[in-house]
DRENPA-3360 file (N, C-alpha, C; in nm, 2 decimals, always signed):
BEGIN
1 = MTKSFSKK = +0.08/-0.10/+0.02/-0.03/-0.01/-0.01/+0.07/+0.10/-0.04 ~ +0.03/+0.15/-0.10/+0.09/+0.31/-0.11/+0.05/+0.45/-0.09 ~ +0.05/+0.53/+0.01/+0.02/+0.67/+0.05/+0.11/+0.77/-0.04 ~ +0.02/+0.83/-0.09/+0.11/+0.93/-0.16/+0.04/+1.07/-0.05 ~ +0.11/+1.14/-0.04/+0.13/+1.26/+0.05/+0.19/+1.37/-0.08 ~ +0.09/+1.47/-0.05/+0.13/+1.59/-0.14/+0.13/+1.75/-0.06 ~ +0.21/+1.82/-0.09/+0.19/+1.94/-0.05/+0.06/+2.00/-0.09 ~ -0.07/+2.07/-0.04/-0.15/+2.17/-0.07/-0.08/+2.25/-0.15;
9 = NSDDKKGF = -0.11/+2.28/-0.31/-0.12/+2.42/-0.37/-0.10/+2.55/-0.28 ~ -0.04/+2.65/-0.27/-0.04/+2.76/-0.23/-0.16/+2.86/-0.29 ~ -0.22/+2.85/-0.37/-0.29/+2.91/-0.47/-0.46/+2.89/-0.41 ~ -0.47/+2.77/-0.28/-0.55/+2.73/-0.25/-0.62/+2.81/-0.13 ~ -0.50/+2.89/-0.10/-0.53/+2.99/+0.00/-0.68/+3.06/-0.01 ~ -0.73/+3.02/+0.14/-0.88/+3.11/+0.12/-0.85/+3.21/+0.26 ~ -0.96/+3.33/+0.26/-0.87/+3.44/+0.36/-0.83/+3.55/+0.33 ~ -0.77/+3.64/+0.44/-0.70/+3.77/+0.42/-0.62/+3.75/+0.50;
17 = TLLETLVA = -0.49/+3.84/+0.42/-0.39/+3.80/+0.50/-0.39/+3.96/+0.57 ~ -0.30/+3.99/+0.69/-0.31/+4.12/+0.75/-0.29/+4.18/+0.73 ~ -0.21/+4.20/+0.61/-0.16/+4.30/+0.53/-0.29/+4.36/+0.47 ~ -0.38/+4.26/+0.44/-0.47/+4.31/+0.34/-0.58/+4.34/+0.43 ~ -0.58/+4.30/+0.54/-0.70/+4.37/+0.63/-0.67/+4.46/+0.68 ~ -0.51/+4.53/+0.67/-0.51/+4.65/+0.74/-0.49/+4.76/+0.60 ~ -0.47/+4.71/+0.48/-0.50/+4.82/+0.38/-0.69/+4.87/+0.40 ~ -0.77/+4.75/+0.42/-0.90/+4.76/+0.40/-0.99/+4.87/+0.54;
25 = ILLLSVSI = -0.88/+4.83/+0.62/-0.91/+4.93/+0.73/-0.87/+5.07/+0.73 ~ -0.73/+5.08/+0.68/-0.71/+5.19/+0.62/-0.81/+5.27/+0.55 ~ -0.84/+5.23/+0.45/-0.94/+5.28/+0.35/-1.09/+5.32/+0.38 ~ -1.13/+5.24/+0.44/-1.23/+5.27/+0.53/-1.23/+5.39/+0.63 ~ -1.15/+5.36/+0.72/-1.10/+5.49/+0.82/-1.07/+5.63/+0.77 ~ -1.01/+5.61/+0.62/-1.01/+5.75/+0.55/-1.13/+5.83/+0.51 ~ -1.22/+5.67/+0.45/-1.33/+5.75/+0.43/-1.44/+5.81/+0.50 ~ -1.44/+5.74/+0.57/-1.48/+5.78/+0.70/-1.48/+5.93/+0.75;
33 = AAAATIAQ = -1.33/+5.95/+0.77/-1.31/+6.06/+0.77/-1.34/+6.16/+0.71 ~ -1.33/+6.14/+0.58/-1.35/+6.28/+0.46/-1.50/+6.30/+0.49 ~ -1.62/+6.21/+0.46/-1.71/+6.24/+0.51/-1.79/+6.31/+0.64 ~ -1.66/+6.27/+0.75/-1.69/+6.38/+0.87/-1.65/+6.49/+0.85 ~ -1.51/+6.51/+0.79/-1.50/+6.64/+0.75/-1.59/+6.72/+0.61 ~ -1.65/+6.68/+0.54/-1.71/+6.72/+0.49/-1.88/+6.79/+0.56 ~ -1.92/+6.71/+0.65/-2.07/+6.70/+0.74/-1.98/+6.84/+0.85 ~ -1.89/+6.84/+0.87/-1.80/+6.94/+0.94/-1.85/+7.07/+0.90;
41 = KALQAAEY = -1.78/+7.08/+0.76/-1.80/+7.21/+0.69/-1.93/+7.24/+0.65 ~ -1.99/+7.15/+0.63/-2.14/+7.21/+0.59/-2.21/+7.25/+0.68 ~ -2.20/+7.20/+0.87/-2.25/+7.23/+0.99/-2.20/+7.41/+1.00 ~ -2.04/+7.42/+0.94/-2.03/+7.58/+0.97/-2.05/+7.65/+0.89 ~ -2.08/+7.59/+0.77/-2.12/+7.69/+0.61/-2.30/+7.77/+0.67 ~ -2.35/+7.62/+0.76/-2.54/+7.64/+0.77/-2.48/+7.74/+0.89 ~ -2.40/+7.76/+0.93/-2.42/+7.85/+1.09/-2.44/+7.99/+1.05 ~ -2.27/+8.01/+0.96/-2.28/+8.11/+0.86/-2.37/+8.18/+0.82;
49 = SRDETVAY = -2.43/+8.14/+0.74/-2.56/+8.14/+0.68/-2.64/+8.18/+0.73 ~ -2.67/+8.12/+0.83/-2.80/+8.19/+0.92/-2.77/+8.27/+1.02 ~ -2.62/+8.32/+1.04/-2.61/+8.43/+1.12/-2.60/+8.54/+1.04 ~ -2.55/+8.56/+0.86/-2.56/+8.61/+0.80/-2.70/+8.65/+0.79 ~ -2.80/+8.60/+0.78/-2.94/+8.59/+0.76/-2.99/+8.69/+0.87 ~ -2.94/+8.67/+0.95/-3.01/+8.75/+1.11/-2.94/+8.87/+1.06 ~ -2.80/+8.89/+1.03/-2.74/+8.99/+1.06/-2.83/+9.13/+0.93 ~ -2.86/+9.04/+0.84/-2.93/+9.15/+0.69/-3.08/+9.16/+0.79;
57 = YLAAEGLE = -3.12/+9.10/+0.83/-3.27/+9.13/+0.93/-3.21/+9.25/+1.00 ~ -3.12/+9.22/+1.11/-3.14/+9.30/+1.18/-3.09/+9.45/+1.13 ~ -3.00/+9.46/+1.00/-3.03/+9.59/+0.99/-3.11/+9.67/+0.90 ~ -3.16/+9.56/+0.90/-3.31/+9.62/+0.81/-3.42/+9.63/+0.90 ~ -3.42/+9.58/+1.00/-3.50/+9.66/+1.15/-3.46/+9.78/+1.19 ~ -3.32/+9.81/+1.18/-3.27/+9.92/+1.22/-3.30/+10.04/+1.16 ~ -3.35/+10.02/+1.02/-3.35/+10.11/+0.89/-3.52/+10.13/+0.94 ~ -3.60/+9.99/+0.93/-3.72/+10.09/+0.95/-3.75/+10.13/+1.09;
65 = LTQNIRDN = -3.71/+10.10/+1.18/-3.72/+10.14/+1.30/-3.72/+10.26/+1.30 ~ -3.60/+10.35/+1.21/-3.56/+10.52/+1.20/-3.73/+10.55/+1.10 ~ -3.70/+10.50/+1.05/-3.86/+10.54/+0.98/-3.99/+10.53/+1.04 ~ -4.02/+10.43/+1.15/-4.13/+10.49/+1.23/-4.15/+10.58/+1.29 ~ -4.00/+10.61/+1.35/-3.96/+10.68/+1.45/-4.03/+10.84/+1.37 ~ -3.96/+10.82/+1.27/-4.03/+10.95/+1.14/-4.14/+10.99/+1.12 ~ -4.21/+10.89/+1.13/-4.36/+10.87/+1.13/-4.47/+10.91/+1.19 ~ -4.40/+10.87/+1.35/-4.44/+10.90/+1.42/-4.44/+11.03/+1.52;
73 = NFFAYPQG = -4.37/+11.09/+1.45/-4.29/+11.26/+1.45/-4.42/+11.34/+1.41 ~ -4.44/+11.27/+1.28/-4.56/+11.35/+1.16/-4.68/+11.41/+1.28 ~ -4.72/+11.30/+1.40/-4.85/+11.36/+1.45/-4.79/+11.43/+1.62 ~ -4.65/+11.38/+1.63/-4.63/+11.43/+1.79/-4.58/+11.55/+1.79 ~ -4.53/+11.61/+1.67/-4.45/+11.75/+1.67/-4.49/+11.84/+1.51 ~ -4.45/+11.97/+1.57/-4.48/+12.06/+1.47/-4.40/+12.07/+1.36 ~ -4.42/+12.07/+1.23/-4.36/+12.06/+1.17/-4.25/+12.14/+1.11 ~ -4.15/+12.03/+1.09/-4.00/+12.06/+1.09/-3.92/+12.01/+1.16;
81 = QWLTGLAP = -3.99/+11.93/+1.28/-3.93/+11.84/+1.37/-3.92/+11.67/+1.30 ~ -3.96/+11.67/+1.25/-3.94/+11.48/+1.14/-3.82/+11.40/+1.25 ~ -3.70/+11.46/+1.22/-3.60/+11.42/+1.30/-3.59/+11.41/+1.49 ~ -3.71/+11.45/+1.53/-3.64/+11.42/+1.68/-3.65/+11.36/+1.75 ~ -3.54/+11.31/+1.81/-3.51/+11.22/+1.88/-3.38/+11.14/+1.80 ~ -3.39/+11.16/+1.69/-3.28/+11.10/+1.61/-3.14/+11.17/+1.59 ~ -3.17/+11.25/+1.48/-3.07/+11.40/+1.45/-3.18/+11.51/+1.44 ~ -3.22/+11.59/+1.49/-3.27/+11.71/+1.46/-3.28/+11.73/+1.37;
89 = GLDQGNSD = -3.15/+11.79/+1.35/-3.06/+11.87/+1.26/-2.96/+11.93/+1.30 ~ -2.90/+12.03/+1.23/-2.75/+12.01/+1.22/-2.72/+12.14/+1.36 ~ -2.80/+12.21/+1.42/-2.82/+12.29/+1.55/-2.81/+12.24/+1.71 ~ -2.87/+12.11/+1.69/-2.81/+12.04/+1.80/-2.68/+12.01/+1.85 ~ -2.59/+12.00/+1.77/-2.45/+11.99/+1.83/-2.44/+11.80/+1.82 ~ -2.34/+11.80/+1.93/-2.30/+11.67/+1.94/-2.39/+11.56/+2.03 ~ -2.49/+11.67/+2.07/-2.60/+11.57/+2.18/-2.72/+11.52/+2.09 ~ -2.71/+11.49/+1.96/-2.79/+11.41/+1.83/-2.74/+11.30/+1.91;
97 = PCNANYGN = -2.81/+11.20/+1.90/-2.74/+11.06/+1.96/-2.69/+10.97/+1.83 ~ -2.77/+11.00/+1.71/-2.76/+10.94/+1.58/-2.65/+11.02/+1.47 ~ -2.68/+11.16/+1.48/-2.63/+11.21/+1.41/-2.49/+11.21/+1.34 ~ -2.49/+11.15/+1.24/-2.35/+11.12/+1.17/-2.24/+11.20/+1.14 ~ -2.30/+11.34/+1.14/-2.20/+11.51/+1.10/-2.13/+11.48/+1.23 ~ -2.15/+11.44/+1.37/-2.02/+11.46/+1.48/-2.03/+11.34/+1.49 ~ -2.06/+11.22/+1.46/-1.95/+11.07/+1.46/-2.02/+11.00/+1.53 ~ -2.16/+11.01/+1.57/-2.24/+10.98/+1.64/-2.31/+10.83/+1.59;
105 = ACDIDAVD = -2.33/+10.74/+1.68/-2.41/+10.61/+1.64/-2.52/+10.61/+1.74 ~ -2.59/+10.53/+1.69/-2.72/+10.50/+1.83/-2.76/+10.33/+1.78 ~ -2.84/+10.31/+1.84/-2.96/+10.20/+1.80/-3.07/+10.23/+1.85 ~ -3.18/+10.14/+1.79/-3.29/+10.18/+1.83/-3.34/+10.04/+1.93 ~ -3.37/+10.03/+2.01/-3.40/+9.89/+2.04/-3.56/+9.87/+2.03 ~ -3.63/+9.74/+1.92/-3.66/+9.69/+1.87/-3.84/+9.71/+1.97 ~ -3.79/+9.66/+2.09/-3.90/+9.62/+2.16/-3.94/+9.73/+2.24 ~ -3.91/+9.84/+2.25/-3.97/+9.97/+2.35/-3.93/+10.09/+2.24;
113 = ENIMPCIS = -3.87/+10.05/+2.13/-3.83/+10.17/+2.01/-3.76/+10.30/+2.13 ~ -3.67/+10.28/+2.24/-3.58/+10.35/+2.29/-3.46/+10.39/+2.21 ~ -3.44/+10.49/+2.21/-3.28/+10.51/+2.14/-3.19/+10.52/+2.22 ~ -3.08/+10.43/+2.16/-2.96/+10.41/+2.29/-2.87/+10.47/+2.20 ~ -2.78/+10.57/+2.28/-2.66/+10.64/+2.19/-2.55/+10.50/+2.21 ~ -2.47/+10.49/+2.07/-2.35/+10.42/+2.13/-2.18/+10.47/+2.15 ~ -2.25/+10.57/+2.21/-2.08/+10.67/+2.23/-2.01/+10.64/+2.35 ~ -2.05/+10.55/+2.42/-1.96/+10.47/+2.54/-1.89/+10.33/+2.50;
121 = TGNVCPLY = -1.95/+10.29/+2.35/-1.92/+10.15/+2.36/-1.87/+10.14/+2.20 ~ -1.78/+10.30/+2.17/-1.72/+10.28/+2.03/-1.82/+10.27/+1.95 ~ -1.92/+10.34/+1.93/-2.04/+10.37/+1.83/-2.10/+10.23/+1.78 ~ -2.07/+10.13/+1.89/-2.14/+10.01/+1.81/-2.23/+9.94/+1.94 ~ -2.34/+9.88/+1.92/-2.43/+9.87/+2.04/-2.43/+9.68/+2.05 ~ -2.42/+9.66/+2.12/-2.41/+9.47/+2.13/-2.54/+9.45/+2.16 ~ -2.63/+9.35/+2.10/-2.75/+9.31/+2.10/-2.75/+9.18/+2.22 ~ -2.88/+9.16/+2.26/-2.88/+9.08/+2.39/-3.02/+9.00/+2.29;
129 = IDTNGQYS = -3.02/+8.84/+2.32/-3.16/+8.81/+2.31/-3.23/+8.72/+2.40 ~ -3.38/+8.80/+2.41/-3.46/+8.74/+2.54/-3.52/+8.61/+2.51 ~ -3.57/+8.54/+2.61/-3.62/+8.43/+2.58/-3.73/+8.39/+2.48 ~ -3.78/+8.52/+2.44/-3.89/+8.52/+2.33/-3.84/+8.52/+2.19 ~ -3.71/+8.52/+2.19/-3.62/+8.50/+2.06/-3.63/+8.68/+2.01 ~ -3.67/+8.76/+2.07/-3.64/+8.91/+2.05/-3.51/+8.96/+2.04 ~ -3.44/+9.03/+1.97/-3.32/+9.12/+2.03/-3.34/+9.27/+2.06 ~ -3.22/+9.27/+2.15/-3.27/+9.43/+2.26/-3.11/+9.47/+2.32;
137 = HDSSSGSP = -3.11/+9.58/+2.38/-3.00/+9.65/+2.47/-3.03/+9.60/+2.57 ~ -3.13/+9.52/+2.62/-3.13/+9.52/+2.78/-3.07/+9.36/+2.80 ~ -2.95/+9.39/+2.86/-2.84/+9.30/+2.96/-2.93/+9.23/+3.05 ~ -2.98/+9.29/+3.08/-3.07/+9.24/+3.23/-3.14/+9.10/+3.18 ~ -3.20/+9.12/+3.11/-3.32/+9.03/+3.03/-3.31/+8.91/+2.89 ~ -3.16/+8.93/+2.90/-3.12/+8.86/+2.82/-2.98/+8.79/+2.77 ~ -2.95/+8.73/+2.70/-2.81/+8.67/+2.71/-2.74/+8.76/+2.55 ~ -2.60/+8.74/+2.57/-2.54/+8.79/+2.46/-2.53/+8.74/+2.35;
145 = TAFSRSVT = -2.51/+8.81/+2.23/-2.52/+8.75/+2.12/-2.41/+8.79/+2.05 ~ -2.40/+8.75/+1.90/-2.22/+8.75/+1.86/-2.29/+8.91/+1.75 ~ -2.41/+8.99/+1.79/-2.45/+9.08/+1.70/-2.42/+9.23/+1.79 ~ -2.38/+9.34/+1.67/-2.35/+9.45/+1.75/-2.43/+9.52/+1.66 ~ -2.53/+9.62/+1.67/-2.60/+9.78/+1.55/-2.55/+9.89/+1.63 ~ -2.56/+9.96/+1.47/-2.51/+10.12/+1.51/-2.65/+10.15/+1.38 ~ -2.71/+10.24/+1.41/-2.77/+10.35/+1.31/-2.74/+10.52/+1.29 ~ -2.68/+10.53/+1.16/-2.63/+10.68/+1.17/-2.70/+10.75/+1.10;
153 = IKPISVNG = -2.71/+10.90/+1.14/-2.81/+10.97/+1.04/-2.74/+11.09/+1.01 ~ -2.80/+11.10/+0.84/-2.69/+11.22/+0.82/-2.78/+11.32/+0.76 ~ -2.81/+11.44/+0.84/-2.94/+11.53/+0.77/-2.82/+11.59/+0.64 ~ -2.92/+11.58/+0.61/-2.90/+11.68/+0.45/-2.94/+11.78/+0.47 ~ -2.89/+11.93/+0.45/-2.98/+12.03/+0.45/-2.98/+12.10/+0.31 ~ -3.11/+12.13/+0.29/-3.14/+12.24/+0.16/-3.22/+12.36/+0.19 ~ -3.13/+12.43/+0.14/-3.20/+12.59/+0.22/-3.17/+12.63/+0.33 ~ -3.12/+12.56/+0.44/-3.07/+12.59/+0.58/-3.17/+12.51/+0.68;
161 = SPDEAEVT = -3.26/+12.39/+0.62/-3.34/+12.31/+0.69/-3.32/+12.18/+0.65 ~ -3.28/+12.09/+0.71/-3.27/+11.95/+0.66/-3.37/+11.90/+0.60 ~ -3.46/+11.85/+0.49/-3.55/+11.81/+0.43/-3.56/+11.63/+0.40 ~ -3.39/+11.60/+0.41/-3.35/+11.46/+0.39/-3.29/+11.40/+0.46 ~ -3.27/+11.27/+0.46/-3.12/+11.23/+0.58/-3.08/+11.08/+0.49 ~ -2.97/+11.08/+0.49/-2.90/+10.92/+0.49/-2.91/+10.87/+0.62 ~ -2.99/+10.74/+0.63/-3.00/+10.67/+0.77/-2.90/+10.57/+0.70 ~ -2.80/+10.51/+0.75/-2.68/+10.38/+0.75/-2.73/+10.29/+0.90;
169 = AVVVWKTG = -2.78/+10.11/+0.85/-2.79/+10.08/+1.00/-2.65/+9.97/+0.95 ~ -2.56/+9.93/+1.05/-2.46/+9.85/+1.02/-2.48/+9.75/+1.15 ~ -2.46/+9.61/+1.08/-2.42/+9.50/+1.18/-2.34/+9.45/+1.19 ~ -2.22/+9.40/+1.32/-2.09/+9.32/+1.30/-2.15/+9.18/+1.36 ~ -2.06/+9.15/+1.30/-2.09/+9.02/+1.41/-1.98/+8.89/+1.35 ~ -1.98/+8.78/+1.45/-1.84/+8.69/+1.41/-1.89/+8.54/+1.48 ~ -1.85/+8.46/+1.35/-1.94/+8.33/+1.36/-1.78/+8.24/+1.38 ~ -1.81/+8.20/+1.47/-1.68/+8.11/+1.53/-1.56/+8.15/+1.47;
177 = SFSTRTIK = -1.48/+8.03/+1.39/-1.34/+8.06/+1.33/-1.36/+8.17/+1.22 ~ -1.46/+8.20/+1.16/-1.47/+8.29/+1.05/-1.40/+8.44/+1.13 ~ -1.42/+8.53/+1.00/-1.35/+8.62/+1.04/-1.46/+8.70/+1.05 ~ -1.49/+8.85/+1.12/-1.55/+8.97/+1.19/-1.61/+8.98/+1.04 ~ -1.75/+9.04/+1.03/-1.82/+9.04/+0.91/-1.91/+9.14/+0.96 ~ -1.92/+9.27/+0.83/-2.02/+9.30/+0.84/-2.11/+9.38/+0.72 ~ -2.25/+9.39/+0.74/-2.37/+9.44/+0.70/-2.39/+9.57/+0.68 ~ -2.41/+9.63/+0.59/-2.39/+9.80/+0.59/-2.54/+9.79/+0.51;
185 = LQEMIFDW = -2.65/+9.88/+0.57/-2.75/+9.89/+0.47/-2.79/+10.03/+0.47 ~ -2.81/+10.12/+0.39/-2.88/+10.24/+0.36/-2.95/+10.32/+0.26 ~ -3.04/+10.41/+0.32/-3.17/+10.43/+0.27/-3.15/+10.60/+0.31 ~ -3.25/+10.67/+0.21/-3.25/+10.81/+0.23/-3.41/+10.81/+0.24 ~ -3.44/+10.90/+0.38/-3.55/+10.94/+0.45/-3.56/+11.04/+0.42 ~ -3.72/+11.12/+0.42/-3.70/+11.26/+0.38/-3.86/+11.29/+0.44 ~ -3.87/+11.42/+0.47/-4.01/+11.54/+0.51/-4.04/+11.54/+0.45 ~ -4.12/+11.47/+0.42/-4.27/+11.41/+0.40/-4.37/+11.52/+0.41;
193 = Y = -4.38/+11.59/+0.55/-4.49/+11.62/+0.59/-4.49/+11.77/+0.57;
% end
């Protein structure tokens, strides 16, 4: 009786070698890291976009509040005092809280329409958000935000009496690791009465 012994052919190997397993794990790790990086960048971009939208609406609100005060002055004061409380004219000097001719800036609180001079804070008024989601300057009833807003009004005189004014609303904010950003909106308002 003859027994034949033969070596197994090395081509019949089944399974993975250690090297093949390590390469597969490396490729899987790189693809997961790439997906996580893309997701992180997308979240940062979404946060930045959200803050940019909020900043735009805060600047637009500053312009609208200025128009509202001008419109309310029509009923509260005699003709010619349409900028009362904002920048009544060139005769008030440095006491005009928003008069750009004197380097002053202010902000108007949307909750109670108070005019806040920003002189002591470097012409920037920080904004706080309350529990109802409203932005205001009241630090006692709100949490600090990344936003600051200032409004300037530059009366333009024709024949010695201002009958139009350039209103500028500027919002400054910083989102995460992005640089400080600024949105600036301007419009003209007129003494229409």
